[in-house]
BALUM-908891 format. One line per field, with one value per residue (C-alpha): residue in three letters; x, y, z. Coordinates in nm, 3 decimals, m for minus. Example, Ala and Ser with C-alpha at 12.3 -4.5 7.8 and 13.67 -1.06 7.14 Angstrom:
! BALUM-908891
residuo c(ala|ser)
x c(1.230|1.367)
y c(m0.450|m0.106)
z c(0.780|0.714)
This chain:
! BALUM-908891
residuo c(met|ser|glu|asn|lys|glu|ser|arg|pro|arg|ala|val|pro|gly|ser|cys|arg|leu|glu|arg|arg|arg|leu|leu|gln|gly|ala|val|gly|ala|thr|val|ala|met|ala|leu|pro|gly|ala|ala|ser|ala|gln|gly|ala|ala|ala|lys|glu|ala|pro|asp|leu|ala|lys|leu|ala|ala|asp|arg|lys|leu|pro|pro|leu|ala|glu|arg|leu|pro|lys|ser|pro|leu|val|val|gln|val|glu|lys|ala|gly|arg|tyr|gly|gly|thr|leu|arg|arg|gly|leu|arg|gly|ser|ser|asp|his|asn|gly|ile|leu|lys|ile|val|gly|asn|gln|gly|leu|val|arg|trp|asn|leu|ala|tyr|thr|glu|val|leu|pro|ser|val|ala|glu|arg|trp|glu|ile|asn|ala|asp|ala|thr|glu|phe|thr|phe|his|leu|arg|pro|gly|met|arg|trp|ser|asp|gly|his|pro|phe|thr|ala|asp|asp|val|val|phe|ala|ile|glu|asp|cys|ala|lys|asn|thr|glu|leu|tyr|arg|ser|pro|pro|ser|ala|ile|val|ile|ala|asn|lys|pro|gly|thr|ala|glu|lys|val|asp|asp|asn|thr|val|arg|phe|arg|phe|ala|ala|pro|tyr|ala|met|phe|met|glu|ala|leu|ala|thr|pro|leu|gly|gln|tyr|pro|thr|leu|phe|pro|lys|his|tyr|cys|ser|gln|phe|his|pro|lys|tyr|gly|thr|gly|val|ala|glu|ala|ala|lys|ala|ala|gly|met|ser|asp|trp|ala|ala|leu|phe|arg|ala|lys|cys|gly|asp|val|glu|ile|pro|ser|arg|trp|gly|asn|pro|glu|lys|pro|val|leu|asp|pro|trp|met|ile|arg|glu|pro|tyr|ala|gly|gly|ala|thr|arg|val|val|leu|glu|arg|asn|pro|tyr|phe|trp|gln|val|asp|thr|ala|gly|asn|gln|leu|pro|tyr|ile|asp|arg|leu|asn|leu|gly|ile|ser|gln|asp|val|glu|ser|leu|met|ile|asp|ala|val|ser|gly|lys|leu|asp|ile|gln|asp|arg|his|ile|asp|ser|leu|gln|asn|lys|pro|thr|leu|ser|arg|asn|met|gln|lys|gly|gly|tyr|his|leu|val|glu|leu|ile|gly|ala|ser|ser|gln|gln|met|gln|ile|tyr|leu|asn|leu|thr|his|lys|asp|pro|gln|met|arg|ala|met|phe|gly|asn|lys|gly|phe|arg|gln|ala|leu|ser|his|gly|ile|asn|arg|ala|glu|ile|ile|glu|leu|val|tyr|leu|gly|gln|ser|glu|pro|trp|gln|met|gly|pro|arg|pro|gly|his|pro|trp|tyr|his|glu|thr|leu|gly|arg|gln|phe|thr|gln|tyr|asp|pro|ala|arg|ala|asn|ala|met|leu|asp|glu|leu|gly|tyr|asn|lys|lys|asp|gly|gln|gly|phe|arg|leu|arg|pro|asp|gly|gln|lys|val|phe|phe|ala|val|asp|val|ile|pro|thr|leu|ala|pro|asp|gln|val|asp|ala|leu|glu|leu|val|lys|arg|his|trp|ala|ala|ile|gly|val|asp|ile|lys|val|asn|thr|ile|glu|arg|ala|leu|tyr|tyr|thr|arg|gly|asp|asn|asn|asp|his|asp|ala|ala|thr|trp|ala|gly|pro|gly|gly|leu|asp|pro|met|ile|asp|pro|arg|asp|tyr|phe|ala|gln|his|pro|gln|gly|thr|arg|tyr|gly|leu|pro|trp|ala|gln|trp|tyr|val|ser|gly|gly|lys|glu|gly|gln|glu|pro|pro|glu|his|gln|lys|lys|arg|met|gln|leu|phe|asp|gln|ala|arg|gly|thr|ala|asp|leu|ala|lys|arg|gly|glu|ile|met|lys|gln|val|phe|asp|ile|ala|ala|glu|ala|phe|glu|pro|ile|gly|ile|cys|leu|tyr|cys|asn|ser|phe|gly|val|val|arg|asn|asn|leu|gln|asn|val|pro|pro|arg|tyr|pro|ser|ser|trp|ser|trp|pro|asn|pro|gly|pro|ala|leu|pro|gln|gln|phe|phe|phe|ser|ser)
x c(0.000|0.143|0.217|m0.042|m0.320|m0.220|m0.237|m0.574|m0.849|m1.181|m1.456|m1.741|m1.992|m2.271|m2.204|m1.964|m2.148|m1.930|m1.920|m1.919|m2.232|m2.423|m2.405|m2.615|m2.899|m3.096|m3.039|m3.118|m3.181|m3.495|m3.662|m3.627|m3.898|m3.815|m3.681|m3.309|m3.132|m3.016|m2.748|m2.955|m2.907|m3.141|m3.060|m3.368|m3.571|m3.700|m3.509|m3.703|m3.608|m3.751|m3.957|m3.723|m3.425|m3.621|m3.695|m3.330|m3.233|m3.500|m3.366|m3.014|m2.899|m2.823|m2.712|m2.973|m3.022|m2.849|m2.532|m2.561|m2.603|m2.323|m2.346|m2.445|m2.623|m2.693|m3.049|m3.241|m3.513|m3.774|m4.072|m4.300|m4.232|m4.210|m4.323|m4.102|m4.127|m4.140|m3.908|m3.804|m3.784|m3.547|m3.387|m3.027|m2.911|m2.674|m2.345|m2.181|m2.450|m2.281|m2.324|m2.698|m2.651|m2.431|m2.690|m2.972|m2.763|m2.582|m2.221|m2.160|m1.857|m1.713|m1.945|m2.239|m2.430|m2.752|m3.059|m3.006|m2.645|m2.536|m2.385|m2.164|m2.314|m2.195|m2.220|m1.980|m1.793|m2.013|m1.799|m1.465|m1.215|m1.021|m0.709|m0.681|m0.502|m0.701|m0.405|m0.526|m0.867|m0.953|m1.257|m1.437|m1.600|m1.907|m1.804|m1.952|m2.022|m1.998|m1.959|m2.246|m2.084|m2.076|m1.704|m1.618|m1.553|m1.261|m0.986|m0.780|m1.017|m0.972|m0.593|m0.584|m0.810|m0.592|m0.236|m0.239|m0.491|m0.560|m0.192|m0.066|0.088|0.009|m0.361|m0.374|m0.145|m0.184|m0.368|m0.736|m0.775|m0.994|m0.694|m0.441|m0.348|m0.046|0.039|0.089|m0.148|m0.248|m0.170|m0.421|m0.312|m0.489|m0.528|m0.731|m0.985|m1.250|m1.038|m0.844|m0.648|m0.573|m0.276|m0.189|0.127|m0.070|m0.403|m0.695|m1.005|m1.214|m1.139|m1.474|m1.665|m1.447|m1.524|m1.900|m1.881|m1.872|m1.500|m1.447|m1.560|m1.214|m1.178|m1.479|m1.456|m1.225|m1.287|m0.943|m1.044|m1.175|m0.977|m0.637|m0.641|m0.603|m0.324|0.039|0.131|m0.108|m0.214|0.000|0.009|m0.178|0.013|m0.059|m0.425|m0.447|m0.290|m0.525|m0.820|m0.699|m0.603|m0.298|m0.173|m0.278|m0.421|m0.665|m0.772|m0.813|m1.036|m1.243|m1.302|m1.319|m1.415|m1.354|m1.568|m1.715|m1.646|m1.894|m1.703|m1.790|m2.135|m2.019|m1.907|m2.175|m1.901|m1.752|m1.877|m2.020|m2.151|m2.445|m2.817|m2.847|m2.601|m2.551|m2.731|m2.758|m2.446|m2.391|m2.212|m2.196|m2.525|m2.724|m3.077|m3.112|m2.921|m3.074|m2.968|m3.109|m3.119|m2.794|m2.871|m2.589|m2.686|m2.598|m2.882|m3.219|m3.518|m3.615|m3.822|m3.521|m3.637|m3.338|m3.316|m3.366|m3.742|m3.746|m3.645|m3.466|m3.382|m3.457|m3.265|m3.370|m3.120|m3.267|m3.087|m3.263|m3.435|m3.761|m3.788|m3.729|m3.996|m4.247|m4.175|m4.209|m4.544|m4.687|m4.591|m4.321|m4.053|m4.081|m3.824|m3.639|m3.485|m3.166|m3.190|m3.555|m3.523|m3.484|m3.723|m3.857|m3.991|m4.162|m4.490|m4.533|m4.459|m4.687|m4.981|m4.954|m4.921|m5.270|m5.258|m4.911|m4.978|m4.679|m4.595|m4.301|m4.038|m3.814|m3.437|m3.245|m2.956|m2.616|m2.443|m2.349|m2.383|m2.633|m2.371|m2.006|m1.811|m1.453|m1.210|m0.905|m0.629|m0.378|m0.468|m0.210|m0.220|m0.006|m0.230|m0.546|m0.374|m0.270|m0.621|m0.799|m0.535|m0.600|m0.826|m0.957|m1.073|m1.270|m1.418|m1.527|m1.696|m1.876|m2.010|m2.124|m2.369|m2.734|m2.800|m3.148|m3.257|m3.108|m3.273|m3.610|m3.606|m3.410|m3.464|m3.818|m3.721|m3.621|m3.267|m3.044|m2.713|m2.422|m2.057|m1.963|m1.903|m2.098|m2.467|m2.633|m2.721|m2.422|m2.191|m1.902|m2.095|m1.852|m2.033|m1.749|m1.689|m2.059|m2.162|m1.869|m1.889|m2.249|m2.391|m2.490|m2.290|m2.208|m2.067|m1.817|m1.738|m1.668|m1.446|m1.247|m1.191|m1.080|m0.828|m0.692|m0.598|m0.898|m1.016|m0.990|m1.280|m1.346|m1.618|m1.877|m1.802|m1.608|m1.294|m0.948|m0.665|m0.329|m0.209|m0.494|m0.705|m1.071|m1.161|m1.334|m1.352|m1.569|m1.749|m1.801|m2.138|m2.317|m2.677|m2.790|m2.666|m2.761|m3.000|m3.053|m2.685|m2.721|m3.009|m2.819|m2.508|m2.707|m2.809|m2.451|m2.340|m2.576|m2.470|m2.101|m2.156|m2.293|m1.952|m1.758|m1.674|m1.771|m1.819|m1.936|m2.179|m2.004|m2.260|m2.079|m2.131|m2.019|m1.737|m1.586|m1.624|m1.403|m1.157|m1.107|m1.051|m0.809|m0.605|m0.639|m0.786|m1.083|m1.108|m1.376|m1.641|m1.947|m2.059|m2.285|m2.057|m2.040|m1.954|m2.270|m2.348|m2.036|m1.740|m1.492|m1.620|m1.610|m1.383|m1.296|m1.399|m1.208|m0.872|m0.736|m0.832|m1.021|m0.823|m1.142|m1.357|m1.144|m1.180|m1.016|m0.687|m0.688|m0.305|m0.276|m0.516|m0.311|m0.001|m0.184|m0.316|0.016|0.220|0.395|0.495|0.257|0.064|0.178|0.305|0.037|0.090|0.169|m0.185|m0.306|m0.034|m0.125|m0.487|m0.375|m0.166|m0.448|m0.703|m0.474|m0.437|m0.815|m0.868|m0.647|m0.811|m1.072|m1.169|m1.457|m1.393|m1.027|m1.121|m1.360|m1.089|m0.856|m1.123|m1.199|m0.842|m0.904|m1.220|m1.042|m0.771|m1.024|m1.225|m0.915|m0.813|m1.165|m1.120|m1.460|m1.746|m2.080|m2.438|m2.683|m2.741|m2.821|m3.196|m3.366|m3.490|m3.735|m3.793|m4.087|m4.188|m4.466|m4.742|m4.713|m4.338|m4.312|m4.048|m3.918|m3.866|m4.055|m3.741|m3.375|m3.044|m2.918|m2.542|m2.265|m2.119|m2.466|m2.542|m2.919|m3.120|m2.857|m2.818|m3.197|m3.132|m3.336|m3.298|m3.577|m3.808|m4.099|m4.413|m4.744|m4.922)
y c(0.000|0.339|0.605|0.837|0.580|0.487|0.845|0.919|0.896|0.727|0.947|0.790|1.070|0.888|0.519|0.241|m0.020|m0.326|m0.578|m0.878|m0.762|m0.739|m1.116|m1.135|m0.920|m1.225|m1.397|m1.107|m0.776|m0.877|m0.991|m0.667|m0.407|m0.096|0.239|0.260|0.550|0.813|1.078|1.374|1.715|1.842|2.205|2.419|2.182|2.318|2.099|1.970|1.781|1.574|1.774|1.698|1.831|2.135|2.224|2.187|2.411|2.666|2.666|2.714|2.389|2.262|2.446|2.502|2.212|2.396|2.401|2.035|1.895|1.878|2.101|1.798|1.546|1.201|1.212|0.889|0.811|0.673|0.466|0.668|0.998|0.913|1.061|1.122|0.931|0.592|0.332|0.037|m0.289|m0.567|m0.856|m0.950|m1.284|m1.293|m1.109|m1.162|m1.051|m0.723|m0.783|m0.777|m0.408|m0.346|m0.501|m0.267|0.049|m0.018|0.041|0.402|0.348|0.550|0.354|0.116|m0.159|m0.094|m0.291|m0.556|m0.631|m0.549|m0.203|0.014|0.357|0.679|0.703|0.903|0.976|1.163|1.070|0.922|0.863|0.545|0.543|0.315|0.024|0.038|0.125|0.472|0.569|0.932|0.993|1.324|1.359|1.567|1.925|2.025|1.670|1.617|1.346|1.294|1.537|1.812|1.792|1.812|1.488|1.538|1.356|1.373|1.119|0.875|0.907|0.860|0.554|0.386|0.502|0.534|0.264|m0.007|m0.032|m0.013|m0.348|m0.299|m0.265|m0.525|m0.821|m0.760|m0.488|m0.558|m0.755|m0.485|m0.253|m0.519|m0.639|m0.851|m0.877|m0.502|m0.253|0.055|0.407|0.682|1.040|1.371|1.575|1.847|1.859|1.687|1.465|1.151|0.924|0.553|0.405|0.037|m0.136|m0.360|m0.337|m0.376|m0.404|m0.529|m0.239|m0.064|m0.384|m0.453|m0.104|m0.171|m0.467|m0.442|m0.523|m0.219|0.029|0.113|0.448|0.589|0.402|0.609|0.985|1.138|1.417|1.158|0.837|1.007|1.072|0.693|0.664|0.708|0.903|1.180|1.134|1.185|0.933|0.672|0.379|0.507|0.557|0.200|0.068|0.277|0.135|m0.220|m0.270|m0.465|m0.194|0.114|m0.101|m0.266|0.077|0.202|m0.093|m0.046|0.321|0.314|m0.045|m0.224|m0.340|m0.642|m0.650|m0.573|m0.266|m0.088|m0.043|m0.004|0.358|0.632|0.896|0.785|1.000|0.813|0.873|0.637|0.727|0.649|0.684|0.459|0.574|0.251|0.053|m0.312|m0.404|m0.686|m0.742|m0.523|m0.636|m0.401|m0.166|0.172|0.402|0.750|0.973|1.135|1.510|1.549|1.259|1.346|1.195|1.341|1.228|1.388|1.653|1.756|1.586|1.482|1.110|0.895|0.907|0.676|0.832|0.541|0.171|m0.057|m0.382|m0.623|m0.891|m1.241|m1.547|m1.796|m1.820|m1.921|m1.577|m1.409|m1.628|m1.538|m1.170|m1.212|m1.395|m1.151|m0.849|m0.715|m0.705|m0.461|m0.622|m0.945|m1.229|m1.290|m1.605|m1.684|m1.746|m2.124|m2.318|m2.494|m2.162|m2.059|m2.251|m2.102|m1.751|m1.791|m1.909|m1.611|m1.328|m1.187|m1.212|m1.058|m0.784|m0.867|m1.017|m1.217|m1.083|m1.308|m1.305|m1.415|m1.637|m1.527|m1.816|m2.142|m2.401|m2.445|m2.614|m2.681|m2.919|m2.800|m3.065|m2.888|m2.978|m2.787|m2.966|m2.942|m3.319|m3.488|m3.797|m3.594|m3.375|m3.680|m3.828|m3.508|m3.430|m3.753|m3.661|m4.018|m3.995|m3.680|m3.837|m4.142|m3.925|m3.736|m4.058|m4.161|m3.870|m3.930|m3.582|m3.669|m3.749|m3.426|m3.219|m3.382|m3.369|m3.049|m2.837|m2.955|m3.071|m2.718|m2.792|m3.038|m3.218|m2.977|m2.933|m2.573|m2.321|m2.060|m2.149|m2.317|m2.047|m1.833|m1.779|m1.934|m2.245|m2.537|m2.871|m3.083|m2.844|m2.842|m3.204|m3.439|m3.707|m3.617|m3.963|m4.152|m4.476|m4.625|m4.943|m4.739|m4.525|m4.839|m4.985|m4.661|m4.639|m5.004|m4.938|m4.635|m4.849|m4.781|m5.141|m5.233|m5.157|m5.137|m5.322|m5.064|m5.094|m4.768|m4.766|m4.736|m4.523|m4.683|m4.568|m4.760|m4.454|m4.443|m4.240|m3.963|m3.584|m3.294|m3.065|m2.711|m2.555|m2.242|m2.336|m1.975|m1.881|m2.192|m2.432|m2.612|m2.705|m2.872|m3.080|m3.164|m3.260|m3.498|m3.682|m3.674|m3.821|m4.112|m4.157|m4.160|m4.395|m4.642|m4.639|m4.659|m4.291|m4.127|m3.752|m3.515|m3.241|m2.970|m2.691|m2.381|m2.007|m1.787|m1.613|m1.949|m2.071|m1.785|m1.826|m2.194|m2.103|m1.821|m2.066|m2.345|m2.565|m2.704|m3.051|m2.945|m2.674|m2.580|m2.263|m2.170|m2.176|m1.837|m1.748|m1.860|m1.530|m1.344|m1.579|m1.292|m1.109|m1.405|m1.683|m1.832|m2.186|m2.186|m2.133|m2.030|m1.663|m1.566|m1.581|m1.643|m1.809|m2.063|m2.307|m2.598|m2.404|m2.088|m2.076|m2.096|m1.803|m1.607|m1.678|m1.545|m1.222|m1.147|m1.196|m1.500|m1.329|m1.522|m1.849|m2.163|m2.195|m2.377|m2.653|m2.558|m2.611|m2.355|m2.107|m2.147|m2.054|m1.755|m1.632|m1.688|m1.509|m1.209|m1.205|m1.222|m0.934|m0.717|m0.817|m0.571|m0.776|m0.998|m1.283|m1.305|m1.288|m1.579|m1.785|m1.727|m1.817|m2.138|m2.241|m2.168|m2.382|m2.664|m2.682|m2.655|m2.940|m3.155|m3.073|m3.135|m2.970|m2.877|m3.127|m2.979|m3.087|m2.900|m2.585|m2.276|m2.205|m1.871|m1.752|m1.495|m1.225|m1.074|m0.710|m0.532|m0.420|m0.056|m0.039|0.117|0.132|m0.216|m0.400|m0.731|m0.917|m0.840|m1.026|m1.206|m1.198|m1.084|m0.885|m0.729|m0.699|m0.721|m0.512|m0.234|m0.165|m0.125|0.190|0.144|0.520|0.559|0.307|0.471|0.384|0.466|0.465)
z c(0.000|m0.096|0.160|0.008|0.038|0.390|0.512|0.357|0.623|0.567|0.706|0.899|0.952|1.129|1.171|1.091|0.885|0.916|0.636|0.864|1.040|0.714|0.704|1.017|0.885|0.779|1.113|1.343|1.173|0.988|1.310|1.504|1.447|1.643|1.526|1.585|1.755|1.511|1.518|1.397|1.558|1.826|1.752|1.743|1.958|2.289|2.533|2.833|3.144|3.425|3.679|3.970|3.773|3.654|4.017|4.115|3.825|3.920|4.277|4.136|4.289|3.939|3.625|3.351|3.112|2.828|3.039|3.132|2.781|2.524|2.218|2.010|2.234|2.103|1.966|2.018|1.763|2.003|1.899|2.127|2.301|2.669|2.997|3.296|3.622|3.782|3.925|3.711|3.907|3.815|4.000|4.076|4.206|4.505|4.555|4.215|3.972|3.884|3.511|3.572|3.654|3.350|3.121|3.225|3.270|2.942|2.847|2.748|2.527|2.244|2.011|2.050|1.872|1.689|1.788|1.521|1.626|1.270|1.287|1.507|1.578|1.748|2.123|2.339|2.015|1.769|1.466|1.369|1.091|1.017|0.803|0.501|0.669|0.995|1.217|1.317|1.459|1.533|1.754|1.787|2.128|2.206|2.305|2.639|2.753|3.130|3.391|3.635|3.883|3.620|3.547|3.174|2.988|2.747|2.561|2.883|3.037|2.749|2.752|3.130|3.111|2.848|2.908|3.288|3.377|3.117|3.023|3.382|3.475|3.844|3.763|3.484|3.436|3.066|2.872|2.795|2.473|2.315|2.281|2.175|1.827|1.731|2.103|2.129|2.294|2.101|2.212|2.289|2.234|2.279|1.960|2.133|2.415|2.204|1.980|2.067|1.836|1.878|1.695|1.654|1.540|1.301|1.115|1.354|1.138|1.433|1.668|1.624|1.696|2.000|2.134|2.106|2.345|2.727|2.722|2.501|2.768|2.900|2.715|2.905|3.235|3.454|3.510|3.545|3.783|4.032|3.979|3.950|4.327|4.375|4.117|4.235|3.921|4.025|4.386|4.695|4.976|4.775|4.925|5.276|5.190|5.065|5.384|5.597|5.406|5.466|5.102|4.989|4.753|4.555|4.274|4.516|4.643|4.285|4.198|4.514|4.431|4.050|3.969|3.642|3.351|3.529|3.902|4.183|4.305|3.980|4.135|4.494|4.512|4.484|4.476|4.144|3.852|3.552|3.201|3.259|3.246|3.617|3.908|4.208|4.522|4.723|4.630|4.545|4.866|5.116|5.294|5.055|4.973|4.677|4.450|4.369|4.087|4.022|3.715|3.601|3.567|3.315|3.090|2.733|2.531|2.428|2.228|1.896|2.075|2.282|2.604|2.813|2.883|3.081|3.113|3.418|3.751|3.912|3.901|4.196|4.160|4.432|4.535|4.565|4.693|4.468|4.131|4.295|4.455|4.120|3.962|4.234|4.176|3.800|3.799|4.055|3.841|4.073|3.803|3.514|3.285|3.354|3.161|3.355|3.571|3.484|3.109|3.122|2.903|3.210|3.340|3.018|3.070|3.418|3.301|2.999|3.212|3.447|3.195|3.244|3.621|3.639|3.386|3.167|2.829|2.695|2.457|2.247|2.296|1.987|2.088|1.961|2.133|1.971|2.243|2.523|2.739|2.675|2.897|2.929|3.052|3.193|2.948|3.164|3.488|3.766|3.823|3.554|3.547|3.502|3.244|3.045|3.060|2.960|2.700|2.512|2.220|2.198|2.560|2.481|2.169|2.367|2.627|2.351|2.198|2.546|2.579|2.488|2.352|2.227|2.583|2.719|2.447|2.512|2.892|2.964|2.653|2.573|2.226|2.122|2.002|1.818|1.891|1.851|1.942|1.865|1.588|1.390|1.387|1.087|0.839|0.930|0.629|0.823|0.930|0.965|0.968|1.104|1.393|1.475|1.420|1.479|1.752|1.842|1.763|2.078|2.054|2.397|2.241|2.043|2.349|2.555|2.285|2.254|2.629|2.640|2.362|2.545|2.844|3.069|3.043|3.415|3.648|4.020|4.210|4.111|3.742|3.711|3.500|3.645|3.516|3.438|3.783|3.949|4.042|3.946|3.639|3.828|3.805|3.916|3.673|3.806|3.724|3.851|3.938|3.985|3.639|3.443|3.620|3.290|3.288|3.628|3.496|3.177|3.375|3.596|3.280|3.149|3.482|3.426|3.063|3.152|3.445|3.188|3.012|3.339|3.396|3.725|3.769|4.041|3.942|4.142|4.194|4.320|4.360|4.073|4.262|4.360|4.003|3.885|4.172|4.091|3.727|3.808|4.016|3.757|4.030|3.837|3.680|3.435|3.403|3.201|3.027|2.738|2.434|2.257|1.898|1.719|1.547|1.656|1.610|1.582|1.889|2.129|1.993|2.333|2.232|1.904|2.070|2.411|2.391|2.708|3.037|3.233|2.969|2.778|3.064|2.888|2.882|3.094|3.134|2.754|2.722|2.976|2.766|2.461|2.611|2.784|2.469|2.618|2.944|3.170|3.180|3.003|2.650|2.449|2.190|1.833|1.705|1.959|1.866|1.500|1.572|1.777|1.486|1.238|1.453|1.496|1.118|1.075|1.321|1.105|0.776|0.651|0.345|0.457|0.212|0.312|0.679|0.630|0.460|0.755|1.008|0.820|0.893|1.261|1.252|1.068|1.334|1.617|1.467|1.446|1.804|1.945|2.285|2.443|2.443|2.345|2.404|2.184|1.980|2.186|2.209|2.175|2.513|2.647|2.903|3.086|3.037|3.223|2.991|3.095|3.018|2.674|2.397|2.474|2.143|2.106|1.992|2.046|2.069|2.377|2.410|2.640|2.351|2.295|2.666|2.654|2.702|2.718|2.343|2.321|2.530|2.852|2.904|2.646|2.816|3.001|3.195|3.027|3.363)
């Protein structure tokens, strides 16, 4: 590419329509029927605000609205003009459901997804330019935009968040993956108060999409004027302050005060300024029975009539200790919008029967995931004997043939799925049949023969196989019952199926925080999760190779090696390293056809390696919405990368009565 072409910017005035996302229009976009947010100007409209804020402004306890909004607020094209007021009720589950807050508050990043999960749109950044080889991204922020405490939001905040925080090795063992390409983090530099430029050492064609996900929030996460007081580069006596607070070091104090993308303390400090529609008033802290958030008076979005959002005054997120309590609240009409924790197929008949009594209706959530439940055997197990057993591909294939998927689908998923391993969903342009269908046939005779041939032909008095060292073939499978009760039920059936071929397992139901702790310490034998990457294989490829240091649970130390550029974790085998190299190449490839060719190589190698063991194709799910809650679309995606219902902009939801 010539120097002239490389230096010529590509203007993106209103949105970034990404080629890869066009492929998903048929799968998702055509099913969503709500007007999408636009980026039109609100100039000339008579701006209005909530009555409580208008009174504060009239009493001079708050600046006038014109001084609180940016010069060019984001204008949301609402389906219906809303009315101010009300408290939205939603449920959380226990002490580690912080992402339940993120999903309703939304992630206010530089960019955002549209409703159809097909296009990246302006958000905090009102426009941007990308150079020809996708190594340089220039973002234009909204002049006059402010944090929730009224302090200006500028390029200094973005540079601080990236250069002083995300890239600080005392805060992060390795820089967040969203800002890394070719094992090198990008740089953020201030052009002027309202312009910031990111530069990368290699083409990063996926950067805009990465920024639209929750893990792309770092540029807007840490207000410099507040968080810098807990940073040793700017604050004085930070180490002493950490010690006085009982913290191990300044980084622990920083996290306690300023949070992170997905840790509970993000929602535990009412003093931290935010860009969100609502601000924490009653924090997510130990012993809390609810979390309360109230309207941000400086929120930077308006509807087409110039009315400042959000319409709803506050969020009341009750904390339940079990799903049964959430279900009781749902059927009795005490939750205004809820899918999290109650969206299992087993609950759908009950929720459907009680719609009239509870005054709610069901909305459809379109599954972006691939797999309803993956079983990840820990191929990097600390015990050499377990590592050798799990690392034997024939052992994994035998276990897969020993699962009666048809029975699980019928009993647990009510016949609403089909046998499946992993990979892009059928109908996706990158669908890979071998990756999705191999070893899904229920064949216990073949499974027994394979295990015999592998040397597990001796059995104990109960009929369970013995390893070559004489120990029983036994392992525990970690599962989170509060997050995925269906996986507990499915695992109980798998336990019975595997017992029939001489393999004993424990269905190890544990709390979510312990699940992550065991993974972080590489202490687990095996674990389950819903396999991602069905509609978004480039956004969440954790199953295709060791990419996610908390999510690739068959090889977390390999993933740590990948994200740290080889500085931490364990060096993976060559077939893993090859996939890592190919994926990095695909992330930097703007041409969609070429990107697909590269990813096919990744899928080919993953199919040959056969690491996770899948059960069935991910099912669409549902949520409950109170009938008087307006502007909620009838269908929308369900994904961590599209953190439902956040991209549907809950700030424009309102109560009709």
